[in-house]
ZAMARGU-4260 file (C-alpha; in steps of 0.2 Angstrom, whole numbers, plus 5000, padded with zeros to 4 digits):
<rodrens>
0) 5361/4860/4893 | 5375/4871/4902 | 5378/4888/4895 | 5395/4897/4896 | 5388/4909/4909
5) 5380/4895/4920 | 5386/4892/4937 | 5390/4874/4940 | 5392/4866/4957 | 5401/4850/4959
10) 5402/4839/4974 | 5420/4842/4980 | 5431/4827/4983 | 5431/4822/5001 | 5436/4835/5013
15) 5448/4824/5022 | 5465/4819/5016 | 5467/4802/5008 | 5480/4789/5015 | 5489/4788/4998
20) 5494/4798/4983 | 5486/4784/4971 | 5469/4786/4980 | 5470/4805/4979 | 5475/4805/4961
25) 5460/4793/4957 | 5448/4805/4967 | 5454/4820/4958 | 5453/4811/4941 | 5435/4807/4944
30) 5432/4825/4949 | 5441/4833/4934 | 5432/4821/4922 | 5415/4826/4929 | 5419/4845/4928
35) 5426/4844/4910 | 5412/4833/4903 | 5399/4846/4911 | 5407/4863/4907 | 5419/4858/4893
40) 5434/4866/4901 | 5444/4864/4917 | 5451/4877/4928 | 5469/4874/4934 | 5468/4868/4952
45) 5480/4861/4966 | 5472/4850/4978 | 5483/4848/4994 | 5483/4837/5009 | 5493/4843/5024
50) 5501/4835/5039 | 5487/4842/5050 | 5474/4832/5041 | 5467/4847/5031 | 5463/4848/5013
55) 5467/4864/5004 | 5461/4869/4986 | 5471/4882/4976 | 5464/4889/4960 | 5478/4900/4954
60) 5479/4912/4939 | 5490/4904/4926 | 5499/4917/4916 | 5514/4917/4904 | 5530/4907/4906
65) 5539/4919/4918 | 5523/4920/4929 | 5521/4901/4929 | 5539/4900/4936 | 5535/4912/4949
70) 5520/4903/4954 | 5530/4886/4955 | 5542/4895/4967 | 5528/4902/4977 | 5519/4886/4979
75) 5536/4877/4985 | 5537/4890/4999 | 5518/4889/5003 | 5518/4870/5003 | 5532/4869/5015
80) 5524/4882/5026 | 5507/4873/5026 | 5515/4856/5029 | 5508/4849/5013 | 5512/4830/5012
85) 5504/4827/4995 | 5496/4837/4981 | 5488/4834/4964 | 5488/4847/4950 | 5475/4846/4936
90) 5474/4857/4921 | 5471/4857/4902 | 5487/4854/4893 | 5497/4850/4877 | 5506/4834/4878
95) 5515/4821/4867 | 5511/4803/4865 | 5522/4791/4874 | 5536/4787/4862 | 5535/4803/4852
100) 5553/4807/4858 | 5566/4795/4864 | 5573/4806/4877 | 5565/4821/4886 | 5582/4830/4883
105) 5579/4829/4865 | 5564/4840/4867 | 5567/4857/4858 | 5555/4872/4861 | 5538/4871/4869
110) 5526/4856/4866 | 5512/4869/4862 | 5522/4874/4846 | 5524/4856/4840 | 5513/4849/4826
115) 5512/4832/4834 | 5505/4839/4851 | 5489/4831/4859 | 5476/4841/4869 | 5473/4833/4886
120) 5468/4835/4903 | 5483/4832/4914 | 5482/4826/4932 | 5499/4825/4941 | 5502/4821/4959
125) 5517/4820/4971 | 5520/4816/4989 | 5533/4819/5002 | 5540/4801/4999 | 5546/4806/4982
130) 5532/4797/4973 | 5524/4804/4957 | 5509/4799/4947 | 5502/4807/4931 | 5486/4803/4922
135) 5481/4810/4905 | 5464/4810/4897 | 5463/4815/4878 | 5452/4829/4874 | 5441/4824/4860
140) 5432/4837/4849 | 5423/4826/4836 | 5406/4828/4844 | 5395/4844/4848 | 5405/4847/4864
145) 5422/4842/4869 | 5424/4827/4880 | 5437/4816/4889 | 5442/4799/4883 | 5457/4787/4884
150) 5462/4788/4902 | 5481/4784/4903 | 5493/4782/4918 | 5509/4788/4910 | 5520/4789/4925
155) 5521/4780/4942 | 5531/4780/4958 | 5548/4789/4958 | 5546/4796/4940 | 5547/4814/4935
160) 5528/4818/4932 | 5521/4835/4932 | 5532/4847/4922 | 5534/4864/4929 | 5522/4860/4943
165) 5530/4844/4948 | 5543/4842/4961 | 5536/4856/4972 | 5538/4846/4989 | 5553/4842/4999
170) 5554/4824/5001 | 5557/4816/5018 | 5574/4811/5012 | 5579/4829/5007 | 5572/4836/5024
175) 5584/4824/5033 | 5599/4830/5024
</rodrens>
């Protein structure tokens, strides 16, 4: 049984980029699920494929709201500099069930402060074509250790998935303008 101070080594996803955002999100979702179900937590992580055929992994510190905004701005510049063509971000998060609000513009305050929030592992991806995908796993705590359940794809192509860490890439369309 893993202890909190144990070191866990997981086979990383493939070291070479995938051909599609969907394949990359599926791969990262399997990795995240294995990590969480073994260690009962998940470090925030960006997995990025660049135009040179390299895969980058970024495990940043995630601080307060202002620090997160600064991180997003820094990642935008770094992704452009590194030629990132697609990325996936995974983290533990608070979310709402689909249909909890009619329009995202109706959302007041932070989801973390809402009584109807749901604890989840969120996996969101974006590519330079403007496609986005978000996958959520519910975090269940009704057994000895937390585990992931109920995988849901909640957004697909050309939707706004990802929150603060979405829309970090310039699309090919934007680059042409």
